[in-house]
LUMTOR-968127 format. One record per residue: residue in one letter; x, y, z negated of N, C-alpha, C in turn. Coordinates in steps of 0.02 Angstrom, whole numbers, padded with zeros to 5 digits, always signed. Atoms other than C-alpha are relative to their C-alpha. Last residue first. Layout:
// residues N
aXYZXYZXYZ;...
This chain:
// residues 197
l+00003-00048-00042+00881+01689-00385-00097-00030+00014;g+00068-00066+00037+00884+01650-00556-00012+00023+00080;s-00053-00068-00038+01085+01540-00514-00094+00054+00003;s-00059-00029+00101+00988+01396-00609+00028+00073+00020;g+00053-00012+00057+00846+01370-00468+00038+00029-00039;i+00032-00074+00006+00983+01402-00332-00056+00006-00050;l-00031-00060+00021+01097+01273-00398-00044+00049+00020;k-00015-00002+00062+00925+01157-00413+00071+00044-00009;t+00050-00041+00020+00878+01171-00237+00022+00007-00073;l+00013-00092-00047+01032+01133-00165-00068+00023-00026;g-00081-00056+00011+01068+00989-00268-00010+00044+00024;f-00007-00003+00091+00870+00907-00259+00076+00052-00017;t+00056-00004+00036+00879+00920-00071+00001+00046-00058;i-00002-00083-00012+01046+00892-00052-00044+00038+00012;a-00061-00018+00066+01011+00715-00136+00032+00066+00007;m+00037-00033+00042+00832+00709-00023+00038+00017-00071;a+00032-00048+00005+00926+00697+00109-00036+00019-00049;m-00048-00043+00013+01073+00581+00072-00051+00079+00004;w-00012+00020+00052+00957+00447+00020+00049+00078-00016;g+00056-00013+00067+00857+00458+00156+00024+00029-00070;g+00006-00085-00051+01016+00457+00292-00056+00016-00045;v-00048-00054+00033+01073+00311+00172-00003+00068-00003;l-00036-00020+00091+00942+00207+00176+00048+00049-00020;v+00044-00037+00030+00896+00224+00371+00016+00024-00076;r-00017-00071-00007+01083+00186+00408-00068+00028-00019;v-00051-00040+00028+01078+00028+00272+00006+00072+00031;c+00022-00046+00068+00939-00028+00347+00021+00037-00027;s+00061-00060+00013+00973-00025+00528-00012+00028-00063;k-00025-00075-00016+01151-00112+00485-00069+00030+00018;v-00049-00008+00039+01080-00249+00393+00021+00065+00032;v+00047-00014+00035+00938-00287+00527+00046+00029-00074;p-00020+00018+00055+01058-00312+00681-00044+00047-00042;t-00075-00012+00031+00959-00250+00824+00023-00019-00057;r-00056+00089+00005+00807-00364+00909+00062+00050-00008;g-00068-00019-00046+00719-00178+00923+00049-00059+00011;l+00035-00015-00051+00547-00246+00832+00042+00019+00055;f+00053+00044-00009+00658-00321+00687-00040+00001+00086;a-00063+00063+00004+00784-00195+00664-00038-00059+00040;g-00012-00040-00053+00624-00039+00681+00064-00074+00024;i+00036+00001-00067+00520-00150+00565+00029+00047+00056;w-00026+00081-00043+00698-00192+00453-00062-00004+00030;g-00060+00020-00034+00742-00017+00422-00029-00075+00047;f+00021-00058-00098+00554+00053+00415+00061-00019+00020;l+00082+00025-00038+00528-00054+00261+00034-00009+00066;v-00058+00072-00028+00740-00007+00180-00059-00056+00052;l-00049-00011-00036+00642+00151+00196+00018-00054+00023;a+00046+00007-00058+00483+00103+00106+00057+00008+00055;m+00022+00067-00010+00595+00024-00042-00045+00002+00066;t-00072+00067+00008+00714+00173-00076-00026-00046+00059;v-00019-00030-00063+00541+00282-00043+00062-00036+00021;a+00068+00045-00044+00467+00188-00198+00010+00029+00085;a+00005+00081-00028+00622+00191-00264-00035-00023+00027;v-00058+00037-00044+00651+00371-00262-00014-00058-00005;v-00020-00033-00085+00468+00447-00296+00075-00042+00018;v+00067+00026-00063+00463+00340-00452+00003-00013+00056;v-00014+00100+00010+00633+00393-00535-00038-00005+00048;l-00051-00048-00031+00580+00593-00510+00022-00093+00032;r+00010-00026-00100+00419+00540-00571+00037+00005+00035;v+00039+00068-00024+00501+00449-00731-00043+00031+00062;g-00067+00043+00000+00605+00605-00776-00015-00072+00052;h-00012-00047-00042+00427+00721-00770+00075-00028+00054;n-00108-00069+00053+00345+00657-00885+00036-00019+00086;v-00016-00076+00014+00159+00633-00784+00080+00012-00015;i-00062-00001+00079+00152+00483-00697+00004+00085+00003;f+00020+00017+00064+00007+00471-00576+00029-00026-00043;s+00058-00051+00004+00040+00578-00402-00062-00031-00059;a-00020-00035+00063+00212+00528-00397-00071+00054+00011;a-00050+00037+00056+00207+00362-00300+00007+00069-00067;l+00031+00015+00058+00072+00427-00209+00022-00039-00047;l+00074-00029+00046+00130+00565-00132-00033-00040-00041;p+00000-00047+00078+00303+00491-00095-00037+00021-00039;v-00023+00042+00049+00220+00349-00002+00012+00042-00036;i+00025+00031+00081+00099+00460+00081+00032-00035-00028;a-00035-00046+00053+00249+00539+00194-00062-00038-00055;g-00089+00006+00057+00288+00381+00277-00029+00052-00054;f-00015+00068+00013+00106+00347+00359+00045+00003-00032;v+00075+00017+00069+00054+00534+00397+00025-00059-00038;f-00037-00055+00021+00214+00546+00519-00045-00016-00099;a-00056+00013+00025+00157+00399+00586+00022+00034-00064;l+00030+00093+00022-00022+00417+00631+00059+00008-00055;a+00047-00027+00044+00058+00617+00710-00031-00054-00093;s-00062-00062+00018+00183+00527+00817-00033+00009-00070;a-00049+00048+00012+00026+00411+00885+00060+00021-00076;a+00030+00044+00046-00070+00548+00899+00004-00033-00045;a+00022-00042+00048+00040+00647+00996-00012-00022-00054;a-00049-00006+00047+00100+00499+01089-00010+00047-00053;q-00024+00052-00003-00080+00462+01166+00062+00027-00072;t+00042+00028+00055-00107+00622+01193+00016-00036-00050;p-00016-00059+00046+00044+00666+01305-00041-00012-00074;n+00042-00024+00025+00014+00473+01387+00011+00054-00045;p+00012+00013+00071+00148+00391+01498-00050+00058-00016;l-00011-00073+00034+00136+00347+01648+00009+00004-00054;a+00049-00004+00023+00105+00133+01698+00024+00100-00036;e-00038-00066+00047+00216+00078+01799-00072+00036-00021;n-00025+00018+00058+00135-00089+01891+00022+00072-00062;e+00068+00030+00041+00057+00002+02030+00023-00039-00093;n+00012+00089+00021+00198+00078+02078-00020-00021-00047;r+00009+00013+00052+00177+00245+02153+00008-00069-00007;s+00012+00045+00015+00215+00324+02309-00016-00015-00061;g+00078+00023-00044+00237+00474+02419-00017-00050-00034;n+00006+00071-00014+00426+00473+02367-00069-00012+00017;i-00051+00011-00074+00425+00647+02349+00005-00041+00003;k+00036-00031-00088+00239+00658+02271+00065-00009+00031;m+00039+00027-00048+00301+00530+02138-00031+00010+00073;r-00062+00054-00033+00464+00588+02063-00042-00023+00075;s-00054-00017-00041+00352+00746+02021+00034-00047+00056;v+00040+00003-00056+00221+00631+01947+00029+00040+00042;e+00007+00067-00017+00363+00562+01820-00058+00009+00087;i-00057+00057-00023+00435+00723+01778-00026-00054+00070;d-00014-00021-00054+00256+00792+01751+00067-00026+00036;l+00056+00012-00068+00240+00662+01639+00024+00043+00063;q-00019+00050-00031+00418+00671+01554-00056-00005+00055;s-00055-00020-00021+00361+00851+01493+00020-00054+00068;y+00050-00032-00010+00196+00797+01423+00067+00019+00067;v+00007+00085-00029+00301+00659+01322-00027+00046+00057;s-00064+00049-00035+00402+00816+01251-00025-00071+00072;v-00072-00012-00054+00282+00923+01248+00050-00034-00002;f+00061-00003-00059+00140+00795+01147+00059+00046+00066;e+00028+00046-00040+00270+00746+01048-00015+00001+00073;g-00059+00022-00047+00318+00902+00988+00013-00062+00050;i+00005-00050-00052+00147+00958+00957+00074-00012+00038;a+00024+00018-00055+00114+00793+00849+00013+00036+00074;m-00027+00074-00025+00286+00786+00741-00060+00012+00074;s-00035-00012-00022+00217+00971+00716+00045-00052+00040;c+00024-00047-00064+00063+00956+00662+00036+00006+00051;a+00030+00027-00048+00114+00799+00563-00021+00020+00049;g-00017+00043-00049+00232+00906+00481-00021-00079+00044;a-00030-00039-00054+00121+01046+00427+00062-00059+00060;v+00027-00022-00024+00011+00921+00333+00038+00044+00067;l+00033+00046-00063+00140+00807+00269-00055+00025+00055;g-00052+00025-00043+00231+00949+00180-00009-00037+00062;a-00003-00048-00048+00078+01046+00129+00048-00029+00048;f+00014+00007-00076+00058+00889+00035-00007+00046+00053;g+00016+00057-00060+00204+00866-00020-00053-00004+00031;t-00087+00016-00034+00234+01035-00090-00010-00055+00027;l+00028-00049-00017+00032+01024-00184+00089+00013+00052;i+00070+00024-00046+00084+00873-00264-00006+00038+00053;m-00038+00046-00034+00252+00963-00335-00046-00077+00056;a-00034-00056-00093+00174+01095-00370+00025-00043+00029;k+00057-00025-00072+00031+00994-00474+00025+00028+00053;v+00018+00065-00075+00150+00862-00552-00049+00031+00055;d+00054+00012-00013+00234+01000-00649-00007-00023+00035;h-00003+00041+00030+00422+01010-00693-00059-00016-00003;k+00059-00019+00035+00485+01136-00579-00031-00078-00012;v-00008-00074+00035+00673+01174-00527-00088-00014-00037;a-00052-00046+00037+00736+01010-00485-00020+00063-00033;g-00004+00014+00065+00538+00934-00451+00079+00009-00037;v+00023-00026+00050+00518+01054-00321-00008-00027-00051;g-00022-00057-00006+00681+00983-00209-00038+00056-00045;m-00047-00018+00018+00627+00824-00238+00041+00054-00036;m+00015-00015+00043+00453+00855-00162+00074-00041-00061;l+00045-00060+00016+00535+00919-00021-00026+00004-00069;s-00054-00045+00042+00659+00761-00010-00049+00103-00002;a-00035+00007+00061+00505+00655-00016+00060+00058-00015;v+00002-00011+00040+00424+00743+00114+00005-00004-00068;s-00003-00079+00015+00547+00757+00225-00054+00010-00048;v-00058-00044+00045+00608+00585+00201-00016+00061-00017;l-00029+00049+00042+00453+00473+00226+00039+00054-00054;g+00040-00006+00048+00372+00590+00360+00035-00027-00066;d+00000-00054+00008+00523+00565+00458-00029+00041-00053;n-00048-00009+00032+00531+00375+00437+00033+00097-00012;a-00001+00029+00081+00382+00365+00488+00020-00006-00051;g+00079-00036+00021+00362+00491+00636+00003-00025-00083;l-00041-00059-00013+00553+00411+00709-00058+00059-00052;v-00044-00004+00030+00486+00238+00675+00021+00059-00026;a+00023+00019+00061+00320+00269+00775+00058-00003-00062;a+00024-00052-00007+00426+00384+00937-00078-00011-00085;r-00047-00056+00031+00569+00267+00936-00041+00044-00052;l-00048+00027+00057+00466+00099+00936+00024+00067-00021;w+00041-00015+00028+00346+00186+01088+00014-00030-00101;q+00022-00073+00015+00469+00232+01169-00051-00016-00058;g-00064-00056+00055+00568+00069+01137-00038+00085+00000;r+00000-00007+00074+00420-00035+01184+00052+00043-00041;q+00086-00020+00007+00406+00030+01371-00005-00002-00074;s-00018-00090-00009+00609+00026+01387-00078+00025-00015;y-00011-00037+00048+00617-00168+01336-00027+00087-00019;d-00040-00076-00010+00576-00226+01502-00025+00021-00075;f+00009-00059+00027+00572-00419+01438+00004+00077+00011;d+00005-00061-00079+00662-00519+01562-00037+00046-00037;d-00067-00030-00028+00770-00614+01417-00024+00049+00056;d-00036-00044+00049+00605-00632+01304+00050+00008+00055;s-00023+00033+00068+00537-00746+01456+00031+00079-00030;k-00067-00033+00027+00412-00683+01588+00036-00025-00077;k+00007-00036+00068+00291-00782+01642+00053+00010-00025;e-00033+00048+00067+00285-00800+01813+00012+00021-00055;p-00078-00029+00060+00169-00700+01922+00023-00055-00045;i+00006+00037+00067+00046-00831+02026+00078+00044-00026;r-00066+00017+00053+00045-00752+02204+00000+00012-00085;i+00037-00005+00074-00117-00800+02310+00076+00001-00014;i-00051+00041+00049-00046-00805+02501-00029+00032-00073;t-00002-00032+00066-00186-00801+02623+00059-00029-00033;d-00068-00036+00026-00128-00845+02801+00015+00030-00082;n+00022-00015+00074-00305-00971+02827+00082+00042-00001;q-00058+00006+00060-00270-01054+02984-00009+00044-00022;a-00033-00096+00001-00436-01050+03107+00051-00024-00077;a+00020-00022+00050-00485-01272+03138+00042+00095-00002;m-00078-00024+00048-00436-01313+03327-00067+00027-00075;
């Protein structure tokens, strides 16, 4: 009598787009979009604030560069601490349950911190490059706003595409938020600067 072979080979089913787990994609998407948008808006707002009271291109560029460095460090540290806390929770849960799902990837704090910092730098470079080559103060401010507007629409579109959300709604939300940040910073700095403080 021939020996029976009870080996079962499981062939994983190809997941359709409807079965795709968006939670993993969502974490990276959130960090990348948040980092790039934060870099773009915060550095542009800083530069607009300085541009409200100083006409010197050097002051505007130095402020933007300082914002880029400080913001990238802040984003990296914040993301590292946040993801490390998440890792601690996952490890504790596995210890309590006594098992780990082989398909479950643990969060990587260093990778998340690097991705967040790089995304911030990517966003922050847009207003810096836009202002770097323009001598005229008024034209420089207009070019920064125009470049930031295009980048905000692009980031909104990318976020909507990857997250499969409505494009127009995402773009408008990102655009209005960025414009508000720049306008408030410009206005308040102009007000404080003109009051002689």
